[in-house]
N, C-alpha and C positions, 0 to 999 in steps of 0.2 A: 639660428633659424631652424624651426622644427617642421617636418613634412609628414604627411599622412602615409600610412602603409599603402603600397600599390595594390590594385586588385589582382587576384590570382597569385597571391603571395607565396613564393617558393622558398622553403627553408630546409636546411639539413641540420639535424640534431647529431652532434658528435658527443658521445659519452665515454667516460672512463670507467670501466667495470670495477676498477680497484679503488675508486674515490669514496671517501667517507665511510659510513657504517650502514648504508642502505641495503635492505634485503628486498627481494622480488623487484630488482631494478628494472629489468627489461619490460616486465608487465606494466609497471608504473609509467614508463616512457611510452609504451603503446597506448595507454589511456590518455596521456598528454597529446600524443599525435592525433588521436581520434577527436579530442576536444578541439584542436586547431583545424582539423579537416572539416568538422561541422561548421566552422566559420569560413569555409571556402579556401583554406590554405592547402597547398601541396606540400606534403611532409615526407621526408626520408630520414632514416635513422642509421647511424654507423658507429661501431665501437672502435676504440683505439686498441692497438695491440703492442705498442712499444713507445718509449719516450720519443717525442718529436712527431709521432704519427698524426696527432691532431693538427699540427701545422701543415703537414702535407695534404691532409684531407680538406682543410679549410681553403688552401690555395687552389686545389682542384675544383672545389665548389664554386669559388669566385670565377674561375676560368669558364665553368659550365653555365654561368649566368644566374646562380641562386641569388635571391634578394637578401638572404640572411643565413648565418650559421649560428646555431644555438649551442653554446658550450654547456653540457650537463656534467658537472664535476666541481672540483674545488677551484681555488684561484690559480693553481698551476695549470689546470686544463683551460681555464679562461685565457691565461697568458699564451699558451701554445696556440690556441685558435686565433687569438688576436694577432700573433706574429705572422699568421698566414693571410691576414686580411688587410694589412697596412697598404695604403695606396690604391686600394680597389674601391668599388662602389657597393660591395657586399657588406652588410651590417653585422655587427656582433650582438648576440643576445646571450642570456644566461639562464640556467636553471640550477638552483643550489643543491649541491650533492657532496660537498667537501667537508673539510675540518672546520674552517672558519667562515668561508663564503663572504669575503669583504665586499667584492663588487656587487654581489646580489643584495647585500645590506645597503650599500650606497644607492642602489636602484630601488630601494623600498620594497623588496620582494619578501613574501612569506618564505619561511624555511620549509613549508609544505609544498612539494613540487606541483601538485594539482592547483593549489591556490596561486602559486607563482605563475603557472601557465595561463591561468585566467587573466592575471594582471598583464602578462606579456602580450596577450591577444589584443590589448587596447593600447599598444605602444605607438609612439611616433618615432621618426628617424631624425638624427642630427649628426653633425661632424664634431669631433673633439680632437684635442692634442693627445699625444703620448710622449713618453720619454724613451731614451735609448741609452743603455749601459754597454759600452763596448760596441758589439754588434747585435745585442739582444734588446728588443723593445719591451717596455713595461707599461702597464696600464695604471697601476696603483702607486707603487713606490719602489725605490731601491734603498737598501740599508747597507751601511759600511761600518764594520766594527763589531760591537757586542752582539747585536741582534742577528747579524749574519753568522757569527760564531755559533750561536745557539741553533740557528737553522741548519748549519752544516753538520752538526753533531747528532741530529735526530734522524733515525731511520724511518723508512716508509712503513715498516711494521709497527713501530711505536706510534706513528701518526694515526694509523688505522685503528690500533687497539685502544689508545688513550685519548685521541682527539686533541683538543686544545690544551689539555692537561700536560701532554708531552712537552709542550713549549715551556710551560711554567716550571715543570720538574727540572728540565735541562738548564733553564735560566738560573735557578737557585744553585744548582751544582757548579755552574761556571762562574757565577758572580764573585765568589770568595777570592779567586785568584786572578780575575781579569783586571788589567791595569791600562790606564790611558796612555796613548802614544802621541807623539808630535809629528804627524805626517806633513808633507807639502800639500796643502789644500788651497786651491784657488777657486773662487766663485766669481764668474764673469771677470776673471783676471785679477781680482783682489785677493791678496794673501790673507788667510785666516790662521792665526797662531794660537798655540796653547796645546795642552794635553787633551786629546779627544777620546771619548769613550764610544761615541756612536754618531753617525751622520745619517739622517733620514731625508731622502730626496723624494718629495711627494708630487705626483701628478693630480691625485685626488686627496681626500681628507682623512678618511678613517684608516686606522692602523690596528691590526689584530682584532678587529671587531669591537674595540673598546675605547681607545684613546685617539685623539686627533693631534698628532704631532705637527701636522701641516694644516691647521684649522682654517687658514686664509686661502687655501688653494682653490682655484677654479680650473675646470678642464677645457676652457675655451679662451684663455688669456694669452697664450703663446709663451708661458713661463712655467718653470718648475719652482716649487717652494722647498726651501732647505732649512731643516732644524738641526743645529749642531749642539751636541751635548758634551760638555767638557768635564774633566775631573781626573783625580789621581787614580781612583778605583770605583768599582760599582757600588760600594757601600754608601757612597754619597748620592747615588742615583735617585733614591726615593724623594729627596728634596727637589731634584730637578723635575721629577714627574709631577710633583705638586704644582710647580710653576707652569708646567705644560697643561695640566688639567684646568688650571685657572686662566690659562692663556696670558700669563704675565711674562711673556718672553723678554720684554724690555726691563723687567725688574730683577732678573736673576743674571748676574754677571757670567755664570757658567752655562747659560743657554743663549744661543744666538739664532736669529731667524732672518732668512734672506729670501728674495725672489730673484731668479736668475735664468739665463738661457743656457749657460754652460758651467759645468763643474769639473775640475780636474783634481785627482788625488793620487799621490805617490808616497810610498814609504821612504823614510830616511834611513840611510846606512843599511840598505838591503832589507829592512823590515817590510813586511806585507800585511795587509788587512783583508779579511774575508768580505765578500760582497754577496748580497742576496737581492733578487728582484721578484716582486709579487709573491714572496714567501718561499721561493726556491733558491737554494744555493747556486750561485753563478760561477764564482771563481775568486781571484785575489787581485788586489791592486798591484801595479798601477792600472788605473782605468779612467776613462773620460765619460761624462754623462752630458746629454743635451736634450732639449725639447724638440719635438717634431710636430709643428702646428698643423691642425686641421687634416690629420692623416688617417683618421679612422672614423667610419660610420658606425653608430651604435643604435640599438633599439632602446627607447626610453619609456618605461611603463609609467602609469599615472602618479604613483606614489614615490617616484625618485626624488632624492634630496635636491631641491631646486637651488640650494645655496652653492651647488657645484658649478652653476653657470654664472658668468660675470653679470649678465643682465639682471639676475635675481638679487644681486648685491646692491643694486641701485647705482 
């Protein structure tokens, strides 16, 4: 169910001064704030100063009664803000300012901040599910295995300097020697066997701004979608990607697709696998993942991908 924005809408913009490659950031955000003020909104702006600061500021905004907190940054900033809003009535919004901006793309926003702000001014409000990995909430996805190894090996300097190319460069370097492992993987209690290269646990659909590993995911169904990619090594991965692009999950024996409420993964004989959430390295297995239904309010602009909602699927 979607609701209109309340009158006298109060928002806090939290921005990451180090996100993306934007110049004149503060002046652009001031223009955004003035655009929204012209529509009767009350707008404040706050910069982050350290990792985790966005979560603290979002929690404080929710306690102070703000209607929404706008994450101006990449998906890492969106994740931090979201972690401060879980279980509150304060909604999450976003302005794209990062390397990939997956959530902004899911919401149909322009990568131009002023155009995105114009779209955000026409938003509605609704509640959605999120996932949790260990004790960290995620909005988009969690990755275990190869993609998390890539994420863990990229520095913030590389991300800022090269953008998305940094991920491609590092993926090519790691692919030659990366080998599948046989962890203890249970999806809603069912054991999944075989050598695994990567597991993607999706709350939403889009991955890396390009491919939909979890194309059947909706953000209001009380489930997480899980794509398991198997193989001896990453040299076989292009074949798996073709199956995923074509959404032929059931035709490729090395790609398995599930919908579940809980996922448990543990390494065998002391082996561990890296884990990332929403594009940021989180840690290593063992780790449990589960869905947290109807736990986050979000702002939904007019051009958001409606296939993200169960009702739109018919």
